[in-house]
Structure formats: C-alpha cells, structure tokens
C-alpha positions in Angstrom: 8.4 37.4 -28.9 5.9 39.6 -27.3 6.1 41.3 -23.6 3.6 42.9 -21.5 5.1 43.9 -18.1 5.9 40.2 -16.8 4.4 38.4 -19.4 6.3 36.7 -22.2 4.7 35.1 -25.2 6.9 32.6 -26.8 6.6 31.0 -30.0 6.8 27.8 -30.2 5.3 26.9 -33.4 3.3 28.2 -36.5 0.1 29.5 -34.6 1.6 28.1 -30.7 3.2 30.1 -28.0 3.9 29.6 -24.1 2.5 32.2 -21.8 5.7 32.7 -19.3 5.8 34.9 -16.3 9.0 36.9 -16.4 8.6 37.6 -12.5 9.7 33.8 -11.8 12.9 32.2 -12.4 12.7 29.9 -15.6 13.9 26.8 -13.7 10.9 27.1 -11.7 7.0 25.4 -12.9 5.5 28.8 -12.4 6.7 30.0 -14.9 5.1 29.0 -17.3 1.3 30.0 -16.7 -0.3 28.7 -19.9 0.0 27.4 -23.7 -2.1 28.7 -26.5 -2.6 27.3 -29.9 -5.0 28.7 -32.7 -5.4 31.0 -35.6 -8.1 32.7 -37.1 -11.3 30.8 -35.7 -10.4 31.4 -32.3 -7.5 30.6 -29.8 -7.1 27.6 -27.1 -5.2 27.9 -23.9 -4.6 25.6 -22.0 -3.6 26.7 -18.3 -0.5 25.3 -16.7 -1.1 26.7 -13.3 -4.3 25.8 -11.4 -7.2 23.8 -12.0 -8.8 25.8 -14.8 -10.4 23.3 -17.9 -8.6 24.2 -21.3 -10.4 27.6 -22.3 -11.4 29.3 -26.1 -11.1 32.9 -26.9 -12.0 34.8 -29.8 -8.5 37.0 -30.2 -5.0 36.8 -28.7 -5.9 40.2 -27.0 -8.6 38.4 -25.2 -6.1 35.8 -24.2 -3.6 38.2 -22.9 -6.2 39.9 -20.8 -7.5 36.8 -19.3 -3.7 36.1 -18.3 -3.1 39.4 -16.5 -6.3 39.0 -14.8 -5.3 35.6 -13.7 -1.4 36.7 -12.4 -3.5 39.7 -10.5 -6.0 37.4 -9.1 -2.9 34.5 -7.8 -0.6 37.4 -7.0 1.3 36.9 -4.0 1.3 39.1 -1.0 4.6 38.1 -0.2 6.7 35.4 2.1 4.4 34.9 4.9 5.1 32.9 8.6 4.8 29.0 8.6 2.1 27.3 9.8 3.0 25.9 13.0 2.8 22.5 13.9 1.4 21.2 17.5 3.9 19.4 19.1 3.1 16.4 21.4 5.3 14.6 23.6 6.4 11.2 22.5 3.9 8.2 23.9 5.0 6.2 26.5 3.3 3.5 27.2 
C-alpha cells in the first residue's frame, strides 16, 4: 500500500491497484477514484469518478500526478446552501 497525502494505492492483484481517496469515508462511493492495471508497457486507468474515458499512462508517477490534478480540480469548497425550490399554491379548479 502506497500513500501520498490523501491518496492511497491498494494492491488488488499482480500489476493492479485501486486508487482511493482517504478524505472520503470507505462506505462512500466517492472513496474509489480509479483502478489501475499495467506494468512495463504502460498503465491503464479506469476512472470511477466523473465521466472520463479510460486513460493510458507511461509510468505510475504519471498516473499519480494526474490523480492529484483530478482531485485538485474536483475539490469541494465545502457545504453549500440548498437550491431553493419555487413554491406555488395548489391548483384549485
């Protein structure tokens, strides 16, 4: 298991990892950011968050760099107020 800040790489098999966000609870679907598979010829990343297509990288360092950039772009500014829903009185016909 390798950790970098709030990122955790869990080994799931030979040449495969699950990339987890330790700042999110394990029972939250956002905990798993991506899965990584590969080796000497490159690494395939399947993203579990967002709508990104499967991506290929030359090194594991490139994978981690992109994951840190992804987390930075999608970092929440914290809770926000709910969006108000307009209320209309019931229709009386």
